[in-house]
C-alpha positions, 0 to 999 in steps of 0.5 A: 485533521480528522478523516471523514467517517467511513460507512460500516463495511462488514468485510472490514476486519479492523483499522488503525490510525497512525500519525507520521511526522517525517519521511523516515517515520514513513519508511519505518512504518513500511518496514513494520508493515512488511513483517505482516505481509506474505505472498498473495497480499494486495496493498492499496495506497491512496493519498494526495500527490506527495503524501508518501505512498512511494516512501512507504513502499520503499520501506516495504521493500526494505522490510521484505528484503527485495532487490533494487531501489524502490522508486515511483513507477509512474511512467513505467506503471509497474516494477517487480523487485525480486526477493534477495532471500526466501521472501516474496517479490514486491510488485509496485504499481502506480495506476495514476495514469491509468483511467480504466478499471480492472480491464486496463490493469489486466495488461499488467497480469497482476492476477498472475503475479498476486499469488506469489508476490506482495502487490502494492498499488498506488492510486488503485481505488476502483481499479484493483479491488476485484483482484482479491477479496482480501487487501490492506487499504492505506489512506494517507492524508496530508496538508495540501497547498503551499506548506512544508508540513510533514505530518501525515494522518494515516488509516490502515484498514484490513479487508477480508478474511486474510486480515480478520485476525491480524493485529494492525495495532502493532503498526502504531508502535 
């Protein structure tokens, strides 16, 4: 299952393709990704329902060492998980039920939270790109329909100067 080729975007710093075959591997990928993140980073997650966006974010929370169980914020829209150490808090947003763009997202004050937090937005395409020129875009593809297939094809792309020299290939380890 190959992802369609994306048009070349000079702001994209690089990308890595990763195959994940279980929820535990998805969480482990989140823990590895957390090592690359710092306060001010925006991570946009996209993929079908049940693709593993929240599972990846759960691993991110574990890797960042934040307080509280990382669960889907679908009905509360956003959750803040404070750091248990000296790292940044995790702001986990689920924009699935939000139909507007950045205007609707402004009510969440993400622009205020972003400088001191790692902000992860599920379903954020077309809604949060204006927050910063630098972001990680994570696209998760899975088989759809009546299947128990756990295989996920992932593309992680760094966009902007922040990610220009980042070695995303360490995530495929």
